[in-house]
GUFILUM-109610 format. One line per 2 residues: their letters; for each residue x, y, z of C-alpha. Coordinates in Angstrom, 3 decimals. Layout:
<nodes>
A) X Y Z | ... $
</nodes>
This chain:
<nodes>
XX) -1.163 31.614 -37.194 | -4.453 30.104 -35.940 $
XX) -6.382 27.953 -38.385 | -9.548 30.024 -38.160 $
XX) -9.852 33.792 -38.402 | -10.895 35.654 -35.284 $
XX) -13.240 37.842 -37.339 | -14.397 38.578 -40.861 $
XX) -14.402 42.355 -41.160 | -17.055 44.661 -42.572 $
XX) -14.923 44.730 -45.724 | -14.990 40.887 -45.872 $
XX) -11.382 40.437 -44.855 | -10.261 37.703 -42.487 $
XX) -8.225 38.695 -39.448 | -6.387 36.378 -37.100 $
XX) -5.368 36.410 -33.439 | -1.690 37.238 -33.888 $
XX) -0.868 40.208 -31.630 | 2.853 39.667 -31.177 $
XX) 5.867 37.438 -31.775 | 8.950 36.283 -29.910 $
XX) 9.553 37.629 -26.413 | 6.511 39.888 -26.475 $
XX) 4.233 36.934 -27.276 | 5.928 34.847 -24.568 $
XX) 5.265 37.621 -22.057 | 1.580 37.852 -23.001 $
XX) 1.170 34.094 -22.737 | 2.911 33.993 -19.352 $
XX) 0.641 36.759 -18.051 | -2.374 34.801 -19.276 $
XX) -1.105 31.686 -17.501 | -0.790 33.618 -14.235 $
XX) -4.269 35.126 -14.628 | -5.722 31.683 -15.378 $
XX) -4.130 30.257 -12.244 | -5.585 33.059 -10.118 $
XX) -8.987 32.541 -11.712 | -8.892 28.799 -11.095 $
XX) -8.049 29.347 -7.422 | -10.949 31.784 -6.936 $
XX) -13.354 31.565 -9.912 | -16.061 33.609 -8.174 $
XX) -13.763 36.563 -7.568 | -14.860 39.264 -10.021 $
XX) -11.430 40.883 -10.295 | -9.802 37.544 -11.105 $
XX) -12.458 36.874 -13.706 | -12.020 40.264 -15.336 $
XX) -8.241 39.968 -15.439 | -8.486 36.476 -16.936 $
XX) -10.778 37.756 -19.702 | -8.549 40.770 -20.310 $
XX) -5.409 38.641 -20.617 | -7.155 36.448 -23.184 $
XX) -8.185 39.580 -25.083 | -4.607 40.905 -25.052 $
XX) -3.811 37.876 -27.231 | -6.599 39.037 -29.589 $
XX) -8.687 35.975 -28.748 | -11.745 38.153 -28.438 $
XX) -14.424 35.495 -28.915 | -12.942 33.501 -26.069 $
XX) -12.763 36.621 -23.893 | -16.410 37.405 -24.640 $
XX) -17.308 33.894 -23.489 | -15.421 34.395 -20.208 $
XX) -17.187 37.706 -19.554 | -20.549 36.148 -20.470 $
XX) -20.004 33.392 -17.906 | -19.119 36.077 -15.387 $
XX) -22.282 38.036 -16.132 | -24.371 34.933 -15.445 $
XX) -22.783 34.721 -11.989 | -22.589 38.467 -11.300 $
XX) -25.345 40.222 -13.305 | -24.961 43.451 -11.294 $
XX) -21.235 43.943 -11.983 | -20.960 46.906 -14.353 $
XX) -17.357 46.251 -15.385 | -18.178 42.816 -16.776 $
XX) -20.550 44.494 -19.258 | -17.952 47.198 -19.919 $
XX) -15.261 44.663 -20.846 | -17.580 42.466 -22.899 $
XX) -18.859 45.569 -24.687 | -15.285 46.568 -25.531 $
XX) -14.598 43.159 -27.032 | -17.831 43.240 -29.012 $
XX) -16.442 46.411 -30.610 | -13.259 44.524 -31.529 $
XX) -15.273 41.820 -33.318 | -17.480 44.408 -35.057 $
XX) -20.687 43.565 -33.178 | -21.546 47.164 -32.457 $
XX) -25.181 46.681 -31.442 | -24.195 44.072 -28.856 $
XX) -21.467 46.431 -27.658 | -23.867 49.347 -27.251 $
XX) -26.383 47.146 -25.424 | -23.760 45.940 -22.937 $
XX) -22.361 49.392 -22.353 | -25.815 50.886 -21.838 $
XX) -26.425 48.212 -19.207 | -23.109 49.156 -17.624 $
XX) -24.081 52.847 -17.415 | -27.282 51.886 -15.625 $
XX) -25.161 50.112 -13.006 | -22.297 52.630 -12.799 $
XX) -22.798 56.222 -13.929 | -19.374 57.679 -13.078 $
XX) -16.975 55.565 -15.117 | -14.878 57.171 -17.840 $
XX) -14.258 53.766 -19.423 | -17.921 52.837 -19.692 $
XX) -19.121 56.144 -21.182 | -16.111 56.348 -23.501 $
XX) -16.696 52.925 -25.021 | -20.446 53.539 -25.248 $
XX) -19.765 56.715 -27.223 | -17.556 54.772 -29.601 $
XX) -20.084 51.967 -30.065 | -22.780 54.501 -30.947 $
XX) -20.400 56.371 -33.269 | -19.619 53.154 -35.140 $
XX) -23.357 52.499 -35.467 | -23.782 55.962 -37.005 $
XX) -25.920 57.037 -34.027 | -24.135 60.366 -33.656 $
XX) -26.730 62.158 -31.531 | -26.595 59.446 -28.874 $
XX) -22.816 59.197 -29.243 | -22.739 62.896 -28.372 $
XX) -24.800 62.214 -25.245 | -22.356 59.506 -24.160 $
XX) -19.254 61.598 -24.810 | -20.720 64.556 -22.946 $
XX) -21.491 62.308 -19.987 | -17.954 60.946 -20.210 $
XX) -16.522 64.465 -20.217 | -18.505 65.376 -17.118 $
XX) -17.204 62.442 -15.046 | -13.553 62.733 -16.156 $
XX) -11.152 65.019 -14.254 | -8.402 66.962 -15.961 $
XX) -5.665 64.666 -17.218 | -4.568 62.785 -20.278 $
XX) -7.922 61.004 -20.660 | -9.640 64.371 -21.191 $
XX) -8.094 64.916 -24.646 | -9.347 61.532 -25.888 $
XX) -12.891 62.614 -25.050 | -12.338 66.041 -26.595 $
XX) -11.197 64.321 -29.799 | -14.309 62.185 -30.186 $
XX) -16.575 64.985 -28.980 | -15.117 67.303 -31.598 $
XX) -15.541 64.790 -34.426 | -19.097 64.050 -33.307 $
XX) -20.061 67.723 -33.131 | -18.592 68.297 -36.590 $
XX) -20.434 65.304 -37.988 | -23.674 66.690 -36.599 $
XX) -23.022 70.097 -38.140 | -22.608 71.779 -34.733 $
XX) -19.584 73.727 -35.930 | -19.665 76.575 -33.428 $
XX) -19.726 74.156 -30.496 | -16.972 72.118 -32.150 $
XX) -14.810 75.204 -32.615 | -15.275 76.277 -28.986 $
XX) -14.244 72.817 -27.843 | -11.263 72.790 -30.202 $
XX) -9.955 76.065 -28.810 | -10.135 74.692 -25.258 $
XX) -7.727 71.818 -25.981 | -4.341 72.107 -24.258 $
XX) -1.619 71.543 -26.910 | 1.558 69.422 -26.767 $
XX) 0.127 66.704 -24.562 | 2.076 63.531 -23.879 $
XX) 1.091 60.007 -22.895 | -0.956 57.386 -24.660 $
XX) -3.527 59.915 -25.910 | -1.013 62.369 -27.401 $
XX) -2.015 61.408 -30.931 | -5.577 62.549 -30.293 $
XX) -4.109 65.905 -29.354 | -2.002 65.959 -32.512 $
XX) -5.069 65.461 -34.696 | -6.931 68.213 -32.866 $
XX) -3.937 70.495 -33.407 | -4.130 69.586 -37.106 $
XX) -7.719 70.859 -37.124 | -6.446 73.959 -35.336 $
XX) -3.734 74.461 -38.011 | -1.006 73.960 -35.409 $
XX) 0.144 70.676 -36.939 | 0.715 69.828 -40.593 $
XX) -0.289 66.785 -42.581 | 3.396 66.000 -43.056 $
XX) 3.915 65.904 -39.287 | 0.963 63.566 -38.828 $
XX) 2.287 61.249 -41.528 | 5.699 61.237 -39.850 $
XX) 4.141 60.283 -36.511 | 2.018 57.586 -38.167 $
XX) 5.035 55.977 -39.858 | 5.925 54.348 -36.522 $
XX) 3.258 51.718 -37.184 | 0.992 49.808 -34.814 $
XX) -1.815 51.583 -33.020 | -0.105 54.954 -33.655 $
XX) -0.524 54.379 -37.370 | -4.236 53.567 -37.257 $
XX) -5.121 56.338 -34.790 | -3.348 59.054 -36.732 $
XX) -4.277 57.885 -40.215 | -7.968 57.643 -39.332 $
XX) -7.802 61.104 -37.766 | -6.091 62.466 -40.860 $
XX) -8.834 60.943 -42.990 | -11.500 62.641 -40.892 $
XX) -9.664 65.956 -41.257 | -9.825 65.596 -45.025 $
XX) -13.428 64.371 -45.021 | -14.731 67.142 -42.775 $
XX) -12.965 69.679 -44.986 | -14.553 68.296 -48.169 $
XX) -11.541 66.396 -49.562 | -13.317 63.085 -50.045 $
XX) -10.835 61.367 -52.342 | -7.950 62.056 -49.997 $
XX) -10.069 60.980 -47.005 | -10.741 57.594 -48.580 $
XX) -7.043 57.167 -49.328 | -6.271 57.740 -45.649 $
XX) -8.942 55.304 -44.504 | -7.576 52.653 -46.870 $
XX) -4.097 53.306 -45.533 | -5.387 52.935 -41.957 $
XX) -6.749 49.445 -42.682 | -3.724 48.314 -44.679 $
XX) -1.768 47.204 -41.611 | -2.188 44.398 -39.121 $
XX) -3.479 46.226 -36.034 | -7.098 45.342 -36.783 $
XX) -8.428 45.605 -33.179 | -7.417 49.286 -32.957 $
XX) -10.265 51.763 -32.713 | -8.815 53.881 -35.513 $
XX) -8.650 50.803 -37.740 | -12.252 49.875 -36.941 $
XX) -13.509 53.433 -37.444 | -11.703 53.699 -40.796 $
XX) -13.183 50.349 -41.815 | -16.666 51.641 -40.988 $
XX) -16.069 54.817 -43.048 | -14.996 52.737 -46.060 $
XX) -17.888 50.325 -45.640 | -20.435 53.134 -45.496 $
XX) -18.850 54.906 -48.484 | -19.177 51.731 -50.555 $
X) -22.791 51.002 -49.578 $
</nodes>
């Protein structure tokens, strides 16, 4: 384990850059070595720079990745994806205002990117700026074709509409979701089906027992289901469960941490 924590969370806990062990860690380090070699051969190539920063981030060395992207922005201030990737990593280290600022800059440079709008919506959500989060998620929805990314946007759009008290719009959106989706965003679909009474809490808990990012995504979503239905004690239990593991860069983990932090303040 590194000597210094990568971050101190909103709940004053120290978290370290320890994403993997054994063969998985070896693979991540080898991929970083290859990306570093490509970057050293052509340091002004934006794609090399981005991949180098991403490979560092995959090892949860987010401060170092932010530094790489910052150097890139100095050289290429008009490259939207450099702001997008730095904004993402600012979310990981809980610097939400910096994240939103970077991602807003990115939208000014590139208006048709799912990734940019999606992360901007999240940054604004984590800041509690739900009206502007709604704007970002709606823009994201408009530029995203049908496919597995669509349900991730529907998930955050639904939660945002509910948080803003726009229940009729939220219900219309909920009914438009296609059930039984697969892929990396399937858990967002499962939570939406929970809101639609087509999944049970027991099923969500079974899915979440697999650990890792599945655990934090589903447990945060379950907490929001309880909170938005007025079961505050159970919601807080779910949020605490979401942050009890080790996958601290996960968006569900961070969102649960924010909910707990706001509830305690």
